[in-house]
Each structure stands twice: as structure tokens, then as C-alpha cells.
N, C-alpha and C positions, 0 to 999 in steps of 0.2 A: 377725515376733515368734517367738521360740523356742517349739517345740512344748510343751516342759515347762512354760513360763510360761503358755501358753494353757490347758493341763490344770489348772494351779493356779488360774487365775482362774475357770474354768468350774465346778470341783467344790469349791473351798474358800472362794471369795469369798461366795457365797450363804449357806452355813451359818454363816460367820464373822459376817455381817451380822445373821442371825437371833439368834445367841447374844448379840452385843453389844447388840442392840436389847432383847432380853428382860432382860438384866442391868441396862441403864440404866433401863428402866421400873420394874423391881423396886426399884432403889435410890431412884428418885424417890418412889415410893409409901412406902417404908420411912422416908425422911428427913422425911416430913410427919407429925408426931406425931398430928394429929387426923383422919388419913385413915380410921382404923378407925370412928370415930364417924359420919363422913360416909357411909361405905360402908353402915353399918347403916341410916342414914337412907334410902338408895336402896333397899336390899333390903326395908325395911319397906313401901315403896310399889310393890313390883314388880307388883301386880295393877291398878294404875292405868292405864287405857287411854291416857292422855296419854303415859305413859312409853314404851309400846310404839309409839305414834305417832312419838315422837322417834326411836326406832330405825329405823322404816320411812323416816322423812324423811332419815336418813343415807344410805340407798340412793338416794333421790331426789336428794339433794345431789351425790353422787359420779357419779350418772348424768348430771346436767346438765354437770358438769365433763368427763365422758367425751365427750359430744356436742361440747363446745367444742374439746376436744383433737383429736377426729376432724376437725372443720372446719379446724383449723390445719394438721394434717399432710397433708391431702389435696393440698396444694401440692407435696409431696414423693413421696408414694406412696399407693396405695389402702390404707385402714385401716378394718376393720370395727368396729362398735360394740363387739362382744365383746372384740376385741383392745385397743381403746382403753380399755375398762373395766379390763382387767387391767393395762394400762400405767399408768393413773392410780393404781391401788392399789399397784403397784410403786414408784411415785414417793413415795407416802405413807411407805413404809418408810425410804427414804433421807432424806427431808426431816426426819424425826424426829432425825437425827444431825447436822444442820447449823444454823448460826445463821439465825434468821428464815426458816427453811424454804427457803433459797436453793438447796438441793441437790435439790429436787423433780425437776428435769429429769434428774438422774443415773439415777433408776430408770425414768422414762418412756421414755427413748431406747433402753433395752435391747430393746424390742419392735420397734424399727425396723431396717431393713437397715443393716449396718455403714457403708456408704457415705453414708447419710443422717443418721447420728447427730449429727455435729457441726453440720450445718445445722439439725437439729431443735432444738438448744439455743436458738437465737434465737426459734424459734416458741414454745417453752415460756416464754421470757421475756415475749413478747407476751401470752400468756395470763395470766401473773402480774401484768403491769402493768394489764391490763383489770380484774382482780379488786381490785388495790390502788386503782385509780382510783375504782371503785364505792364501796369502803370509805371513801375520803377524801371523796367527794362526800356520802355519807350521814352521815359523821361531822360534816362542816361544817354540814349541815342540822340535825343534832341539837344542836350547839353553838349555832347562831344561834337556833333555836326556843326552847331552854330559857333562853337569855339575854334574848331580847327579847319573846317571845310567851307564855311560861309564866306561869300565875297563881300559881306558887309564889314565896315570898319568898326561897328559897335553892335553889341547885342546885350541881352539880359545878363549874361555872365561877365561881359567885359567891363561892367561898372565896378567890379571888384578888382583889387590888385592881383597880379598874375599868380602870385603864390596861393592866395585864397581861392582863386578860380581852380587851380590844380587840386587843392585840398577838397574843395566841394565836389568836383567831379569824381575824384578818386574815392571819396567817402560814399557817394551814391553808388558807384560801380561795386565797391566792396560789400555794401549792405545788400545790394541786389543779388550778388553771387551767394552770400550766406543764406538769404531767403530762398533762393533756388535749390540749394542743397537740402535745406530743411524740408521744403515742399516735396522733393523727390525721395525723401527718406522718412516718411511718415510711419511706415511699418517698423523701421529700426527704432524710432522714437518710442513706440508702444512697447516694444520688447525690452528697451532700456528701463522704462518705467515699471515693468513687471519685476525687475530685479531690486527695486527700491522698496524697503519695508515701509509699510504705512500707506502705500499708494494703491493698494489692491482695489478699493472701492472706486477710485478714480479710473483705474484701468478697465474696470467693468463697463464704464460708460464710453471710453474712447477706443476700446478694442476693435470697434468696427472699422477704424482707420487702417488696420492691418490687412483688411480684405482688398485694398486698392493696389493694383499693380501699376507699373510705370506707364503702360499704354493708356490705362484709364485716366491717370493723372495728366498725361499729355493731352488727352481728349478734352478734359475739363479746362486745361490751360488754353487750348485752341479756341474753345467757345468764348473764354474770357477775352482773348485777343480780338475775335470777330466783334464782340460787343464793344470793346474799346474803340475799334475803328468806326463803329456806328455812332457812338456819342461824340467822338471827335468830329466826324462829318457833320453831325447836327450843329455843332458850334460854329464850324466853318460856314455852313450855309446861313446860319442866323446872322453872323457878322456881315456876310454879303448882303442879306436883306436890309441891314441897318447901315449900308453904304460905308462900311469900314474897308477902305481900299488897301488891302494887303494881298499879295499873291497867295493863291491857295496852298502851294507847297510850303511857303514860309509860315503861313498861318497854322498849318498842321503841325510844324515843328515847334512853334511857340506854344501851342496848346498842349504838346506833350510835356512841356516844362510846367505849364499852368496846372495840369492834373497831378504832376509830381508834387508840386507845392501843396495842393489841396489834400493830397493823400498823407503827407507828413505834418502838416500844420495842425495844431490843436484847434478844433472847431466844435461847436455844439449845434446840432441839427437845426433848431428853430431860431438861431441867431447867425446862421451861416451866410445869409445873403450879402451883408456888408463886406464880409471877408472875401467872398467869391468875387464881387465887383471890384474891390480894391486890388486883389491879387491879379485879376485879369488886366486891369489898367496898368498896373506896375510893370507887367511884362510887355504889353502891346504898345505902350506909349512911345517906345523907341522907333516904331514903324508907322504910326498914324497919329493924327492930331484930333481925330474924331472921338473925344471922350464920351460924348452923349451916346453915340452908336455902340461903343463898347459896353457902356453901362446898360443900355437897353437889351443888348444881346445876352449879357449876364443875367439880367432879370428874366428874360424870356426862357433861357435854358433852365433856370431855377424853377420857374412856374411849370414848364412842360415836363421836365424830366423828374422833378422831385415833388413839387407841391400837388399836382394833379394825381399822380399815383398814390401819394400819401392820403389824400382825401378819399379816393376810391377805396384804399385799403382800410381806412378807419370805418367806412360804411360797411365793408365786408365783415369786420370784426363784430359789428352790432348783431350779426346773424349767427355767430359761433357760440356754441356752449363750451366754454373753456374747460370745465370739469363736469363729469357725469354726476347727476343728482340721484343718489341712491338712498 
């Protein structure tokens, strides 16, 4: 690579990312007309201990993800928890600019040695699949429980005709089962690719997946599950802070459906806020009339769990030399 291009990447890409991220977040907030009222709702409750617990749990949330990333990349190189933590935050900044956060690996791999970055992409995908799998498993559980075991006469799924309720639930369960088989057979996938002519270069970069045994995959899946419980708990607490009067257990089940919707719905990082708020209200409105509180909680979770880490990550990228200047 030309030396001037390397200098351009190292010293201009980071600041450009930070500027674009800041501008996109500003536009997203400004384009939402009721965000000012929701922000006042949050500020009004800034002394509530549950609000600060939610902020603390954000660090717990991303710490668990850092441990997971550390376990994944150890197959390529030694990676301290501190470096893994910074890597995850850097990924947060890039993921805000990509559809359904698929660009998360773009920031994470910057902290790895250049020779390992392409291989690490497949590892980041494994981590994302494990989190998606947990989200789908819990979403299926929420759908089935509210449909067949809830004492309520109505729910988010009962607004559909019974036939389509069954189709929706069956489709979610089927896709989750397929994803689980795919996740537990990563090594088999690599060996199948080796037999296909023309994929040898691709296999070189994904062969690291064959090093994972089922115990390690289950360990990564377990960390994803714990992390899932943390960010659902955050949302439950913030809804309570905003005086949304829904029983904790019911709120948990409703949020499993909300996160399932957010996982499969097409979204773009820096225009995700309206989608998140609309989806949460569409699900919770059957059980509460406090639309302002639901919107404020959605805004709060977005700011705490996504925007704050993204801003921190973009600042961290400013200090990284993306390529070596030789």
C-alpha cells in the first residue's frame, strides 16, 4: 500500500468516523419531534438509583461481551481483557453506521495484528451468531408463553388471526433450530467448504472455526445468554424508572419479543432510534397507557447501551494506527 494512503487511513479515517457518527446521532435526535419531552422525563429522574444501576449494568454488559471476544480471538493471538474491552467499544462505533450492526467486526479487528484481521472477521461472526441465537431462543419462549400460558386475554401475538399466530411461532422456532444446528456444526461447515473447488482462499481465512469444540461453543453461548439477561434487566429497570406499570415478569417476556423483532427487522444503526421506540410501544401498548414513559425508556436504553459506547469507541479509534507505516 502506498505510504501516503497509509498516512491518510491512520490520521484521517478515525476523525472522519467520529465526525460522521456525531452528525448522524445529532440528526437522529433532531428528527424525532418528541425527544425533548422524553429527555426531560429522563433528567427528571436522574436521582433514581435504578437509573444509575442501568448505567452500571452497561459496563457489565460490555464487559461480558469483552470476555466473549477474548475467548474467541485467543485462537489467533493472546488478547488481554483490557485490549478486548477497547476492541469491543471500537466495534460499537462502526456498528452504528451499518445495517443491523453487521459492521461491528470492522472496529474490533483494528486491535488485532494486521495478519490476523481477516481471520478474526469469522470469529466476530461466530460471536454475533451466538447472541442472535440466544435472542431468537428467548423470543420464541416469550411468544409461546404469552400465546399458550398467559392468563391475559390479549397479547402482542393475539392481534393476529390464529392461523398466522401459529405460522409466526412455528417459523421462529424452525429458524432458531436451524441456526442452532449451524452454530454447533461450524467445523463441519469448514470441512464442507474445503471440498468445494475455488473456495481454498476463503477456507484459509475461516479454518480457525474448525478449532472450536462444542464445549467452547456452549461456553460462548452461555456468556451471550448472561449478557442477554443483563440488557433485558436494564430495560425492565428503566421502564420502572419511567413509571411504566407492568409486572416485572410480564415486562421481561414482552421484551424478549421486542428484542426478537429488533434482531430480524431491517434497521440502520444511526436511524435506529425511531424503529426502537415504535417497536417497543407497539408491543407494550397492550399492557400500559404510558406512551411517554415507554418512549423515554427506549431513548434512555439507546443512549446508554449504544450511543455512549459508540462515542467512546470512536474516540478510541482516533488513537489507533490502522495500518503500519513502512
